[in-house]
C-alpha positions as CSV (number, residue, x, y, z in Angstrom):
1,M,-11.1,10.8,-19.1
2,A,-9.1,8.7,-16.6
3,E,-5.4,8.5,-16.8
4,Q,-4.2,5.1,-18.3
5,I,-2.0,3.2,-15.9
6,V,1.1,1.6,-17.3
7,A,1.8,-1.9,-16.1
8,P,-1.4,-2.2,-14.0
9,E,-0.6,-5.8,-13.2
10,L,2.3,-4.7,-11.0
11,P,1.5,-3.7,-7.4
12,R,2.1,-0.1,-6.3
13,V,3.8,0.6,-3.0
14,K,3.3,3.8,-1.0
15,P,6.4,5.9,-0.1
16,S,5.7,5.3,3.6
17,E,5.8,1.5,3.1
18,I,9.2,1.7,1.4
19,A,10.5,4.0,4.1
20,D,9.4,1.5,6.7
21,K,11.0,-1.5,4.8
22,L,14.2,0.4,4.3
23,T,14.4,1.2,8.0
24,K,14.1,-2.4,8.9
25,S,15.8,-3.7,5.8
26,N,17.6,-7.0,5.8
27,G,18.7,-6.7,2.2
28,E,15.6,-8.4,0.8
29,V,14.2,-5.1,-0.6
30,V,16.0,-3.4,-3.4
31,V,15.0,0.1,-4.6
32,L,15.8,0.4,-8.3
33,D,16.0,4.0,-9.7
34,V,15.7,4.1,-13.5
35,R,16.3,7.8,-13.9
36,D,19.3,9.1,-15.8
37,A,22.5,9.8,-13.9
38,K,21.9,13.6,-14.0
39,E,18.5,13.2,-12.4
40,V,19.9,11.1,-9.7
41,T,22.3,13.9,-8.7
42,E,19.1,15.9,-7.8
43,G,18.4,13.5,-4.9
44,R,18.0,9.8,-4.4
45,I,16.7,7.2,-1.9
46,K,19.7,6.1,0.2
47,G,21.0,2.7,-0.9
48,S,19.0,2.6,-4.2
49,L,20.6,1.2,-7.3
50,N,20.6,3.3,-10.4
51,V,20.1,1.5,-13.7
52,P,19.0,3.9,-16.4
53,S,15.8,3.2,-18.3
54,S,17.7,2.6,-21.5
55,V,18.9,-0.7,-20.1
56,F,15.3,-1.9,-19.9
57,K,14.4,-0.6,-23.3
58,S,17.3,-2.3,-25.2
59,D,16.5,-5.0,-27.8
60,D,19.5,-6.9,-26.4
61,P,18.7,-8.2,-22.9
62,T,22.4,-8.8,-22.0
63,S,22.8,-5.7,-19.9
64,L,19.5,-6.3,-18.1
65,D,20.5,-9.9,-17.5
66,E,23.8,-8.7,-15.9
67,V,21.8,-6.4,-13.6
68,I,19.6,-9.2,-12.6
69,K,22.4,-11.6,-11.9
70,K,24.8,-9.2,-10.2
71,Q,22.7,-6.6,-8.5
72,L,19.3,-8.1,-7.9
73,N,20.3,-11.7,-7.0
74,G,18.6,-12.7,-3.8
75,A,16.2,-9.8,-3.6
76,K,12.7,-10.8,-2.6
77,E,11.3,-7.5,-3.6
78,V,12.4,-4.9,-6.2
79,V,10.7,-1.5,-6.1
80,V,11.2,0.4,-9.3
81,H,10.9,4.2,-9.6
82,C,11.5,7.1,-11.8
83,H,10.5,10.7,-11.2
84,F,6.7,10.4,-11.1
85,C,6.2,6.7,-11.9
86,K,3.6,7.4,-14.6
87,I,5.3,5.8,-17.7
88,R,9.1,5.3,-17.4
89,G,9.2,3.6,-14.0
90,P,6.2,1.3,-14.6
91,S,7.4,0.3,-18.1
92,C,10.9,-0.5,-16.8
93,A,9.3,-2.5,-13.9
94,Q,7.2,-4.4,-16.5
95,A,10.3,-5.1,-18.6
96,L,12.2,-6.4,-15.5
97,N,9.3,-8.6,-14.5
98,N,9.0,-10.0,-17.9
99,R,12.7,-10.7,-18.1
100,L,12.7,-12.4,-14.7
101,K,9.9,-14.7,-15.8
102,A,11.8,-15.5,-19.1
103,L,15.0,-16.3,-17.1
104,L,13.4,-18.2,-14.3
105,G,10.4,-19.8,-16.0
106,A,7.8,-21.3,-13.8
107,E,10.0,-20.9,-10.7
108,A,9.7,-17.1,-11.0
109,V,6.3,-17.2,-9.3
110,S,7.3,-19.3,-6.3
111,V,11.0,-18.4,-5.6
112,G,11.6,-15.3,-7.6
113,T,11.7,-11.6,-7.0
114,E,8.4,-9.6,-6.7
115,V,8.6,-6.5,-8.8
116,K,6.6,-3.4,-7.6
117,V,6.3,0.3,-8.6
118,L,6.8,3.2,-6.2
119,E,3.6,5.1,-6.2
120,G,4.2,8.7,-7.2
121,G,7.9,8.0,-7.8
122,I,10.8,9.8,-6.2
123,A,8.8,13.0,-6.2
124,A,6.2,11.5,-3.8
125,F,8.9,9.9,-1.7
126,M,10.8,13.2,-1.4
127,E,7.6,15.1,-0.6
128,Q,7.4,13.0,2.6
129,F,11.0,12.2,3.5
130,K,13.3,14.9,2.0
131,N,14.3,16.0,5.5
132,D,15.2,12.4,6.7
133,S,18.9,11.9,6.0
134,S,18.6,8.3,7.1
135,L,16.4,7.7,4.0
136,V,17.6,10.1,1.3
137,E,20.8,11.6,-0.1
138,L,20.5,15.2,-1.3
139,P,22.9,17.6,-3.0
140,E,23.8,20.8,-1.2
141,G,20.8,23.0,-1.4
142,G,18.4,20.1,-1.0
143,W,15.7,18.5,-3.2
144,N,15.3,20.8,-6.2
145,P,14.5,18.7,-9.2
146,A,14.5,20.0,-12.8
147,Q,11.1,18.3,-13.3
148,K,8.3,20.2,-11.6
149,H,5.1,18.9,-13.2
């Protein structure tokens, strides 16, 4: 039985594409890490924003609206990730995309932010780029996440 994809309507972006965009970045691409703070200490993509998944799952959209207004304002592309991007990352990306549409209405499609999901999550990104200090920040001892599966 095939694995069900969460938020299949959102495009997936390969780690190499994000690395390339970050290298050439002009601030139009934002990497949004939805892992918990403890997970972020295990290693992160340099320059990424950390907004825990609980913000996206709340019934009250006030916190998410603040993130959109203050941290994502002007971003042409937001790439969302968690550890593996199977459920948490894609569901947060979907919530963000839905909220952007609700806030911007019809303009969201023409002038808004495109929300994408990092294929394979931070695990796939680190597999390729953990030795590139221009792209990642790691604790002493390197990439050694608690999640191994």
